[in-house]
C-alpha positions, 0 to 999 in steps of 0.5 A: 194574713189574716186581715184584708183592707176594704175599698181603696185601703192597702197594707203596708209593712214598713222597710227598715232604713239604713244603720249608718249615714253614706259617711260611715256614721252609726245612727243611734235608735233614738235618733232614727225617724221612722221609716216613709217606705214599704211594701204593700201586703194586701189591697182592696178591690179599689173605690168606686165612682159614683155610678158604681164603677170600680177604680182599679188599685194603681199598687199590688202586694209586693209593690215597694212604695215611698209614703207621707211622714204621717201617712196611715193608722199603725196597726197589729196584725198576727203580733205584726206591727202594719200601717194602714192607707188610703191608696192616695196616701202612697206618694210613689211606686219605688221600682228597681233601677236595674229591674227596668233597664233589664225590661 
C-alpha cells in the first residue's frame, strides 16, 4: 500500500452490505445505504499528549470496525476507494462471537 496514515488516523475499506433483507427481499442498488462497517487497512502511530508521550492506537490493521454514517473522508488509493478517519470516529471493533468463545 502506498499510503500510511499519520498520527491517530485510520485507513478503512468499507465492507459491502447484504444484498437481501432478513425476509429474503433483494435490495436494489438505488435503495442501499453506504455501509458503516469496514476493515482497517492501515493505522498511524497514534496521537500525542501535550507532554509528547505517544498514545497507542486501540485498533490495528485487519480489525473489523463500525463507524458513524458520516465519518471519514473518501479517498482513492491505487484505484481503490477507501476512507480515512480519526480513531475517535470509530464506534467499536466487531469481534467474531465464535472466535471469542474459542479463546
